[in-house]
C-alpha positions in Angstrom: -14.3 -20.6 -36.0 -11.3 -18.4 -35.3 -10.9 -19.7 -31.8 -10.8 -23.3 -33.1 -7.9 -22.4 -35.4 -6.1 -20.7 -32.5 -6.7 -23.8 -30.3 -5.3 -26.2 -33.0 -2.3 -23.9 -33.6 -1.6 -23.8 -29.8 -1.8 -27.6 -29.5 0.5 -28.1 -32.5 3.0 -25.7 -31.1 2.8 -27.3 -27.6 3.4 -30.8 -29.1 6.4 -29.5 -31.1 7.9 -27.7 -28.2 7.5 -30.6 -25.8 9.0 -33.0 -28.3 5.7 -34.9 -28.7 6.0 -35.2 -32.4 9.3 -37.2 -32.1 11.0 -39.2 -29.4 12.7 -36.9 -26.9 16.4 -37.3 -27.3 16.0 -38.8 -30.8 19.4 -39.1 -32.5 18.1 -40.1 -36.0 19.2 -36.7 -37.2 22.5 -36.7 -35.3 23.5 -35.7 -31.8 25.0 -32.6 -30.1 27.9 -33.7 -27.8 30.0 -32.0 -25.2 32.9 -32.9 -23.0 34.2 -30.7 -20.1 37.8 -30.2 -19.1 38.6 -31.6 -15.7 35.7 -34.1 -15.9 36.0 -37.9 -16.2 36.2 -37.7 -20.0 32.6 -38.7 -20.4 30.7 -37.3 -23.4 27.4 -35.8 -22.8 25.1 -36.0 -25.8 21.5 -35.2 -26.7 19.6 -35.8 -29.9 19.7 -33.1 -32.6 16.0 -32.5 -32.0 17.2 -30.8 -28.8 19.6 -27.9 -28.4 23.3 -27.7 -28.1 22.6 -25.9 -24.8 21.2 -29.2 -23.4 24.5 -31.0 -24.0 26.4 -28.0 -22.7 24.4 -27.9 -19.5 25.1 -31.6 -18.8 28.8 -31.2 -19.5 29.0 -28.1 -17.3 27.4 -29.9 -14.4 30.1 -32.6 -14.5 33.3 -30.6 -15.2 34.7 -27.2 -15.8 35.5 -24.9 -18.7 36.6 -25.3 -21.4 33.9 -27.5 -22.9 34.5 -28.9 -26.3 31.4 -29.5 -28.4 30.6 -31.3 -31.7 27.9 -32.7 -33.9 27.7 -36.4 -34.5 26.5 -37.9 -37.7 22.9 -39.0 -38.0 22.3 -42.5 -36.5 23.4 -45.3 -38.7 25.2 -43.0 -41.1 28.8 -43.3 -42.2 30.8 -40.3 -43.3 30.9 -41.8 -46.9 27.1 -42.1 -46.8 26.7 -38.5 -45.6 29.0 -37.3 -48.3 27.0 -39.2 -50.9 23.6 -37.8 -49.7 23.0 -34.1 -50.3 20.1 -34.0 -47.8 22.0 -35.9 -45.1 25.0 -33.7 -45.6 22.9 -30.5 -45.2 21.5 -31.9 -42.0 24.9 -32.7 -40.5 26.6 -29.5 -41.6 23.5 -27.6 -40.2 24.2 -29.3 -36.9 27.8 -28.5 -37.0 26.9 -24.8 -37.6 24.5 -24.9 -34.6 27.2 -26.2 -32.3 29.8 -23.7 -33.5 27.3 -20.8 -33.3 26.1 -21.9 -29.9 29.6 -21.9 -28.4 30.7 -18.7 -30.2 27.5 -16.6 -29.8 25.8 -17.9 -26.7 28.6 -19.1 -24.4 31.2 -16.6 -25.6 34.0 -18.6 -24.0 37.2 -18.4 -26.1 38.7 -21.5 -24.6 35.6 -23.6 -25.3 35.4 -22.1 -28.8 39.0 -23.1 -29.5 38.4 -26.6 -28.1 35.4 -27.0 -30.3 37.2 -26.0 -33.4 40.4 -27.8 -32.6 39.4 -31.2 -31.5 36.3 -33.1 -31.8 35.0 -35.8 -34.0 33.0 -33.2 -35.9 36.2 -32.3 -37.8 38.4 -35.3 -37.6 36.5 -38.0 -39.6 38.6 -40.7 -41.2 37.5 -42.4 -44.4 37.3 -46.2 -44.1 
């Protein structure tokens, strides 16, 4: 019986890690985006069910440092709607924290950290 439980747990973990429980690149909970300096200005974004590292890697392959990153709102959400929903606000702010932490703690690139804090749409929303 113990081996059945272990097998079920392994399958569940494998499905989660591989993204099988949701669409790979799903942006329903938002996106992590990055744009490199010296690139063509294109944004490289992945669904928030992935990692900021995935967006960083795409941007890094198409430009150079610094790389500015941000967290987009969940799909079909307006800033006003996010502000009015405690759950959606927590999701978005959690994504913003993931991006900032990733650039600061994992990449440790001061110019990219400054670009992330100074620029992107994560911090420059306008009310309609």
